[in-house]
Structures are given as C-alpha cells and as structure tokens.
C-alpha positions in Angstrom: -20.4 65.9 -26.7 -21.1 62.3 -25.2 -18.6 61.1 -22.9 -16.2 64.0 -23.8 -18.0 66.3 -21.3 -20.0 66.1 -18.1 -22.1 68.4 -15.8 -21.0 69.3 -12.3 -22.6 71.6 -9.9 -20.4 74.6 -9.1 -20.6 77.6 -6.7 -19.4 80.6 -8.6 -18.1 83.4 -6.4 -17.8 87.1 -7.7 -15.8 89.8 -5.7 -16.7 93.6 -6.9 -14.2 96.3 -6.8 -15.5 97.3 -3.2 -14.6 93.6 -1.9 -18.2 92.7 -1.6 -18.7 89.2 -2.6 -21.7 87.3 -4.1 -22.2 83.7 -4.9 -24.7 81.6 -7.0 -25.0 77.8 -7.6 -25.0 76.7 -11.4 -23.9 73.7 -13.5 -20.5 73.8 -15.0 -19.3 71.6 -18.1 -16.1 69.6 -17.4 -13.8 67.6 -19.6 -14.2 63.9 -18.8 -11.1 62.0 -17.5 -11.1 58.3 -17.5 -8.5 55.6 -17.5 -7.7 53.5 -20.6 -5.8 50.3 -20.4 -4.0 49.3 -23.5 -3.7 45.7 -24.0 -1.6 43.9 -26.8 -2.7 40.4 -27.5 -4.5 40.2 -24.3 -1.7 41.3 -21.9 -2.0 44.6 -20.2 0.8 47.1 -21.5 -0.2 50.7 -20.3 -2.7 52.6 -18.4 -3.2 56.2 -19.1 -5.7 58.9 -18.0 -7.4 60.3 -21.0 -10.5 62.1 -22.4 -12.5 59.3 -24.1 -12.7 59.1 -27.9 -10.3 58.3 -30.8 -9.0 55.5 -28.5 -7.8 53.4 -31.4 -5.6 56.4 -32.7 -4.3 56.9 -29.0 -3.3 53.3 -28.7 -1.8 53.3 -32.3 0.0 56.7 -31.6 1.5 55.2 -28.3 2.6 52.0 -30.0 4.1 53.9 -32.7 6.0 56.1 -30.1 7.5 53.0 -28.6 8.7 51.6 -32.1 6.5 48.6 -31.8 4.3 49.4 -35.0 5.0 52.1 -37.8 1.7 51.5 -40.1 -1.8 50.6 -40.1 -1.0 47.3 -41.6 0.9 46.3 -38.3 -2.4 46.4 -36.4 -4.9 43.5 -37.2 -7.8 44.5 -34.8 -8.6 46.6 -32.2 -11.4 45.7 -29.5 -13.1 47.5 -26.6 -13.4 45.1 -23.8 -16.0 45.3 -21.0 -13.2 45.0 -18.4 -10.9 42.1 -16.9 -12.2 38.9 -17.8 -15.1 39.9 -20.1 -15.4 39.3 -23.8 -14.5 41.9 -26.3 -16.8 44.4 -27.8 -16.6 46.3 -30.7 -15.0 49.7 -30.9 -14.2 52.4 -33.6 -11.0 52.1 -35.5 -11.1 53.8 -38.8 -8.6 51.9 -41.0 -8.4 49.1 -38.5 -10.6 46.1 -38.7 -12.7 45.9 -35.5 -14.6 42.6 -35.0 -18.4 42.7 -34.5 -19.7 42.2 -30.9 -21.5 38.9 -30.2 -24.9 38.9 -28.6 -23.2 37.4 -25.4 -20.6 40.1 -25.5 -23.1 42.7 -26.1 -24.9 41.9 -23.0 -21.7 42.7 -20.7 -21.2 45.9 -19.3 -18.7 47.9 -21.6 -17.0 50.6 -20.0 -14.9 51.3 -23.2 -11.9 51.8 -20.8 -10.0 48.8 -22.0 -8.8 48.5 -25.5 -7.1 45.1 -26.9 -5.0 45.5 -29.7 -4.0 42.5 -31.8 -0.9 43.0 -33.8 -0.6 41.8 -37.5 1.3 38.4 -37.9 4.9 39.1 -38.1 4.9 42.1 -35.8 6.9 41.4 -32.6 4.9 42.1 -29.4 6.5 44.0 -26.7 8.9 42.3 -24.4 7.3 41.1 -21.1 9.4 43.2 -19.1 8.6 46.3 -21.1 5.1 45.7 -20.6 5.5 45.4 -16.8 7.4 48.8 -17.0 4.7 50.5 -18.9 1.8 49.3 -16.8 3.3 50.5 -13.7 4.4 53.9 -14.8 2.4 55.2 -17.9 -0.6 56.3 -16.0 1.3 59.2 -15.2 2.4 60.1 -18.5 6.0 59.1 -17.9 8.0 58.6 -21.2 8.7 54.9 -22.0 12.4 55.5 -23.0 14.8 56.5 -20.5 17.3 58.6 -22.6 18.4 60.3 -25.9 20.4 57.3 -26.8 17.5 54.8 -26.3 15.2 57.1 -28.7 18.2 57.0 -31.3 18.2 53.2 -31.3 14.6 52.6 -31.9 13.7 55.6 -34.2 12.7 54.2 -37.8 12.9 57.6 -39.5 15.7 60.1 -40.0 14.2 63.1 -39.3 17.3 65.0 -39.8 17.2 64.3 -43.5 13.9 66.3 -44.0 14.6 69.4 -46.0 11.2 71.1 -45.3 11.4 75.0 -45.1 8.8 76.9 -43.0 7.5 80.4 -43.3 7.7 82.0 -40.1 4.6 84.1 -40.4 2.8 81.0 -41.1 4.2 79.1 -38.2 3.2 82.1 -35.9 -0.3 81.8 -36.7 -0.6 78.0 -36.0 -1.6 78.5 -32.4 -4.7 80.4 -33.4 -5.7 77.8 -35.8 -5.3 75.1 -33.3 -7.3 77.1 -30.7 -10.1 77.8 -33.3 -10.4 74.0 -33.7 -10.8 73.1 -30.0 -14.4 72.4 -29.7 -14.4 70.7 -26.3 -12.0 73.2 -24.8 -14.7 75.9 -25.7 -17.1 74.2 -23.5 -14.8 73.1 -20.6 -11.5 75.2 -20.8 -9.6 72.2 -19.4 -8.2 70.3 -22.5 -4.8 70.2 -24.2 -4.9 69.9 -28.0 -2.3 69.0 -30.7 -2.5 69.2 -34.4 -0.7 68.3 -37.4 -0.2 70.6 -40.5 0.9 70.0 -44.0 3.9 72.6 -44.5 3.5 72.6 -48.2 -0.1 73.5 -48.4 -0.8 74.9 -44.8 -3.6 72.4 -44.7 -4.6 71.3 -41.1 -4.6 67.6 -41.5 -5.7 66.6 -38.0 -6.5 68.0 -34.6 -7.2 66.0 -31.4 -8.0 67.2 -27.8 -7.3 65.4 -24.6 -6.7 66.1 -20.9 -3.2 64.7 -21.4 -0.7 66.4 -23.5 0.9 63.3 -24.5 -2.2 61.6 -25.3 -3.4 64.4 -27.7 -0.2 63.9 -29.4 -0.6 60.0 -29.4 -4.1 60.5 -31.2 -2.6 62.6 -33.8 0.3 60.3 -34.5 -2.0 57.4 -34.3 -4.3 58.9 -36.9 -1.0 59.2 -39.2 -0.3 55.7 -38.5 -3.7 54.5 -39.6 -3.8 56.5 -42.6 -0.2 55.1 -43.6 1.2 58.6 -43.4 4.4 57.8 -41.4 7.1 59.1 -41.7 5.1 62.4 -41.4 7.6 64.4 -43.5 7.1 68.1 -44.2 4.5 68.3 -41.5 4.3 70.8 -38.1 3.1 69.3 -35.0 1.5 72.2 -33.1 0.6 71.7 -29.3 -1.1 73.9 -26.8 1.1 73.3 -24.0 4.8 73.0 -23.3 7.2 70.8 -25.0 8.5 68.0 -22.9 11.0 65.3 -23.7 8.2 62.8 -24.4 6.6 64.9 -27.0 9.8 65.3 -29.0 10.3 61.8 -28.6 7.0 61.1 -30.2 7.6 63.5 -33.0 10.8 61.8 -33.6 9.4 58.5 -33.8 6.6 59.6 -36.1 9.1 61.4 -38.5 7.8 64.8 -37.8 10.5 67.4 -38.6 9.0 70.5 -36.6 7.4 70.6 -33.3 6.0 73.9 -32.0 4.5 74.7 -28.6 2.9 77.8 -27.2 4.8 77.4 -23.9 8.3 76.6 -22.8 10.3 73.5 -23.7 12.4 71.4 -20.9 16.1 71.3 -21.2 15.9 67.6 -21.9 13.3 68.4 -24.9 15.8 70.8 -26.4 18.7 68.4 -26.2 16.8 65.5 -27.8 15.4 67.8 -30.6 19.1 68.7 -31.4 20.1 65.3 -31.3 17.2 64.0 -33.5 17.2 66.8 -36.1 13.8 68.1 -35.1 13.2 71.9 -35.3 11.8 72.8 -31.8 9.8 76.2 -31.3 8.5 77.4 -27.9 6.6 80.3 -26.7 4.9 80.4 -30.1 2.3 83.5 -29.3 1.0 86.4 -31.1 3.8 87.7 -33.5 6.8 85.9 -31.8 8.4 82.5 -31.3 11.6 81.1 -29.8 13.5 78.4 -32.0 15.5 76.2 -29.5 16.9 73.8 -32.2 17.5 73.5 -35.9 16.4 77.1 -36.8 17.7 76.4 -40.4 14.2 75.1 -41.4 12.5 78.3 -40.7 12.4 81.2 -43.2 12.5 84.7 -41.9 
C-alpha cells in the first residue's frame, strides 16, 4: 500500500470469560495520516490532514467545493513540492498536466506533502483574505463557508432541478458496495470512504478512502472535476460516516442530487439539504434508511 499504511508495534490484551488476561506484542497496520498543504499559484491556501494518495483530486475537489474551479480545464498544472522554498517536483494528476521534474528538483527532498496548483488563465484566484482564513482553519476540516446563504451565493449548479429517481432497495445496498471496495480499511480499520454511483446504471464510478470524511469526498469530487463530469447529475454520493454540513455543501457545489450516509446527519446538514434541493439520507444500514430531506426522489 506504500504510503497509505504503516506498521506499528502494539500490545494486544485478551481477557477471557473468567477474567484472566493475557498479552502479546505484535505489529499492527495503521492508516497513514500526514498534512497536505494546498497552494494556489505559490500562495498557501489550506492545510488538511489526509491519507496520502490522489492528492490532485483532493485539491481539485476542495477548490470546486469553494467555488474556485468547476472543470478540469480550470487547472493548468499541479506540482508536488519538496517543502517551503524548494523547487517543484512532479506529481500524479490524471487529466491535469504536471510538469516533469528537473534534475535539480529531483535532488531535493520531496515529502509530497505540499501541492501547488496553477489555475488556468482567466480563472480568478482565491482572494488573499480567503486564503488566510483557510490556512488557519482547514486543518481541522472546518467548512470554508459560514452559512447556508453563502453556499447558495457561490453554488454554480441548480441541484433542485435534478429529476433523478432512486430505487429504495438499490439505495439500501450502497453501503455494502462501499464497504466491499475499502481495501485500505480492510488492513487498518481506520479510514472513511466516499463513493459516487450512477443512479441510472447502478455503476460505481469512483471510490476513495481517507482518514478524513471531508477529504474522501473531496477526492471523489476532484475525480469528477478532472473527468469533466460536473455537475454530477443523476448520481448518489455514499459516505461511510455521518452527514455533516460541509459534506452537504460539497455535494451541492458538485451538483450531486443525493447524499447518503450510514450514520446520522447534523441539524445544519438537514437544513442545507432542504434549502439546496438535495435528497439527504441517514442511517442507511441493512434494510432501512431515514430520509431527512427531499424524499420525493426515492421510489418505494
């Protein structure tokens, strides 16, 4: 798994029914957590704790969620940097053109924990005051917008106009499909996941894992951005944890009409979903699910 997992010694203690305990030392596989600094045009914008991998998707999804970009063409390049003051080195980006590292750059130590995104000509960069706000708060996964009204102002897509219809029985099966695709979770038991499904065909379009719920969703949205699939009409975003305000915000900004979670939504998440026209599902487990907003899209 490369940088996705790491081995750590652990003392395992087992207590039997009689109350007798025994211990043994063994290695355990952990999910890797490292910071990623996202820069735009060389200026630090955000720091988030993430599982390494799909970093360009993560950055693209984050930028789309804040209304800065909406398509792969909005990004000219994305470069992993060695750190502050070091030259850029090449990263992986899928549809985004990533410059090749020079010999001098290759000689620099690259932690792959700094990603510098260059926007395409004509795409407005984040305002300096916005960049400062993200840089000081986003490491905790705090959503960048402060209110439902602000999301409505910057959203590019009208999710409420999406007339997709979802079969309830199929929707109830999505958590199992999500879980079946969590390869790193199988090794560590410590990662969230998000997946985008095509509501018309039932196809799993993309699945990503990360230590952060918001990061997993950003990677999924970033995949859609780079594949020029925004707005993500007639899709379902299935997540492994709870549904927070920021996850509903990211769905709204990506034009995703249905968000389903295996755990509970927050009150603000429900309010935003109702306002934005998103069908919000919680406690999707086994054969039951709760629909908190816009149940008209689900056929029972």
